[in-house]
N, C-alpha and C positions, 0 to 999 in steps of 0.2 A: 694761237689760237684753239679751243675746241669749239667748233659750230653748233651753236644750238637754235631747236625752233622753238618760237614759244607762242601760245596762242590766249587770250585773256577775253575775259567778259563779269561785267560790273549787272546788279540788279539791285533795282528797289521797289516795295511795293509801299507807293506814296514817294513825295518826293519832297521835306523828308519824310522816313518812315523806316524800317527795319527792310535791310542790303544785307547783298551778297554778292561774295565775288568766286570765281576759280581761277586757275591760269594750269595748261598743261607743256611741261616742259618735255623737248625732247633731244635723245642727242642718241644719235645712231637709231639705234635697234631700244635702245630704252625709255622707258615714259613713267614720267611723275604727276601725280595730278595733287595742285595745291588746292584750298577750296577753305570759309573762314565767313564772316556777317561782323554784323554792328545791328544793335534795336535803334538804333535812329541816328541817319545818314542819306547823304543824297545817293543819286546815281553818278555823277561825275566823283564823287570819292571813292565810290565801289569802283570804278572802272579804274581809278589810280591805284587805289591798293595791291587789287588783281597783277600790274606790274608792276609796281615795286615790290612785294610779296616775293612774284617771281624772283626777278634780278638777285633779290638777297640771297636766294637761296641759290644761285651757282658760288662755289669755293674759291672759283677761280676767274678770272679774268676771260672774258669770252666773247665769239664773237654772235653776235643774236640778231635772228630774225624773228620781228614780234609781231608778230596777228594780232590787231585790236579791231572793233567797229565803232569804238569813238570818234568822233571827231573832236571832241576836244581836245583829248592826249593825242592823239596823230597829227592834229594842224599846231596846236599847243607848242608839240617837241620840234615836227618838222619845218616846218616857218619860223620857229625859231621866235615867238611870241613871251616862252616863257625867259629868254631871258630877256627880254627886254622887262617885264615885270618884274624881275629880279632887279636887276639895274638901278630900276624905277622908285626900289623900296615896297614890292611886292603893291605899283600900281600898274592898273593901264593906262592905253593912251589916251583913253578921258579921262584921266587921274582919279578911277572910283578905284576899290581898293579887286584885288586881283584872288579871286576866293584859291578855296583849299591851298593856301603858302605853307603851309606845317607839310604836305604829301609834296609838295610841286619839289620845296627841297630836299629832304628824301631824293625823291626821282632824281635829280641834278648832279645828287650827290654820286648815288648810282650809274649814270653815262658816264660821269669820268672814267670808273673802274670799264665799263664794260662796251665795247663797240656796237652800237647796240643799231639799228634798220627797222625804222615804224616801217607796217605795211595796214594800211587801211580797206577795211571788208564792210561792203553790206551787210547789216548784222539780217537772221529771223531771212535768208537767201540763201538756205539748202548747204552750207560751207559746215564738211561733218564736226571739224576743232571747234566752230563756234556755238555752234548748235549746241554740243554737251556743253561746252562753258556755259552757257547760256543757259540750261537743264539745271546743274550744277550748283550758277548762282543763283538764279530763283529756288531751288529745293533749300540754301541756307539760308535766305529773307522768311523763306517760311516758317523755320522750324522756330527764327524767331520772335514771328508774326501769332503762331502759337503757343509761343511763355506769357 
C-alpha cells in the first residue's frame, strides 16, 4: 500500500455559522491541497468533512497517517467511541443522540478501505501543515461569510 500523510483542519465563524475545511495530502514528493466550506455548519462538521474529503480523494487503498488537531475526531476513532455510537443506533452511552451521524457513517466506510492512523496534535502551536490548513479553512469560512 502507498503511504500517505494527510493533515486536516476545520474552522467555523460562529458555531453554527459559515465554516471551512482544508486537507493537505502528501505522497513522497507530491502534494495536493483540498478545501471547501458550508454556509451554515459547525466546527466539528468541518473537522470531519476535511478527513472525509481527504480519504475520499485517494484512488486506491492506502496506509494513511492522518494528523489532526481535533480531539473530537481523533478520540472518537482512536478510543472507538464511534463504533459504540453506531452499534447503539447513533446514540451515546448516556442515550443522547450522537451528533453528525451522517458524516461518521461516511468516515467509517472509508476506514474500511484505508488503514488510517490518527495522530492528534495541539492546534495553533506552530505545526507548519496544521497552520497552513487552519489559514485555508478560515479563508474558506470568510469567503462564505462575505456572501
